Each structure stands twice: as structure tokens, then as C-alpha cells.
C-alpha positions, 0 to 999 in steps of 0.5 A: 634134758640135762644142762652144761655146766654154763647153763646152770650158771646163766639160769642160777644167775637170771633167777637171782637178779629176777626170781625167774626160773629159766625151762631152758638155757642155749648157749651158741657162740655170743647168744645165751637163749633163756626159755621162760614161761610166757606170763614171766617174760616181761618180768625176764627181760626187766623195766626197760629191758634193764635185765637183759642190758644187765646180763649181756654185760655180765657175760659179754654176750647177747641175751635173748628171751624166748616165751615158753606154752605149754603146747608146742603150737602156741610156741611155733606161732609165736616164735615163727610169726613172721611167717603168716602162719595158717595151719600146724599139723605133726607128723602122723609116721609113727617113727617120725615125731615132726611138726608141719608149718603152713603158711599163707604165702611164698613170702611167709616161707621165704621170711621163716626160711631166710633167718636160718639162726631162728629156725634152727633155734625153733629146732632147738627149743622143740627137741629140748623142750616138746621133744620134736625132732623136726620142722618141716616148712610149706608154703603155698 
């Protein structure tokens, strides 16, 4: 994965403030999303969110911290937790490296699909961090 110059600057600023190394930094409009190892998230946020507030003020952007997990299933369950996920499968087709998320209820599916910005960010992180090209949401 190749990072943009701005992303590198934002990552360096986070590291200077917290000594936490971000795995990725996604810049979209007025939001900076840092992908941080799950065991370092608290340190990156800071006591009472002080680090986030300081970064937000410095960059005049909203700051989001997203935990990274070694397994993409763990990332999906954590990031899309409002969808009441019952199962996660991976596409079995040779040329299709995508994930299939099965939710328990229509309401859960609606919650995931209703937040299109969060779903797009999940797709971006899956692509960049796990080399997964797509995500399909299936509900009952």
C-alpha cells in the first residue's frame, strides 16, 4: 500500500503525540481516519479524547480512530457491530476476493446499509489492509 504525502504527515503527527504507529491513514473530505492496532486505540485517543481533540484542532478535520485486527472477520464484527452479524464468509470464487456478511435481521441489514459512509470506509479498509475487494451484506 502506498500512502499519500498528506497521510504520511498525519501519521507522523499522531506518532509524535502518542508514540502510536498508525497502520493506515485515510483522508476523505473533512475526515481523517487512522487505522490503529486494536491494543493501541486507547493510547491514540488519549485520556478524555484529548489527543483526538488536539489533532482535530490542528488539522481542522474530524478525526476517527478505527481498530485493526489481524483477522478481517474481527475487523468487520467490530466495525459493523450495529448490524447484529451472525456469520461472515468469504467468496469461494477464484477471481473474487470478497467477504459476505450475514446479519440476523432486516433491521440489522438496514442499519449497515443505511450508513453508506461507514460502509464505504469499511470497504476501503478491507481493500487496503486485508486485500479484500468487496463486501456483500445479506439479511434474513
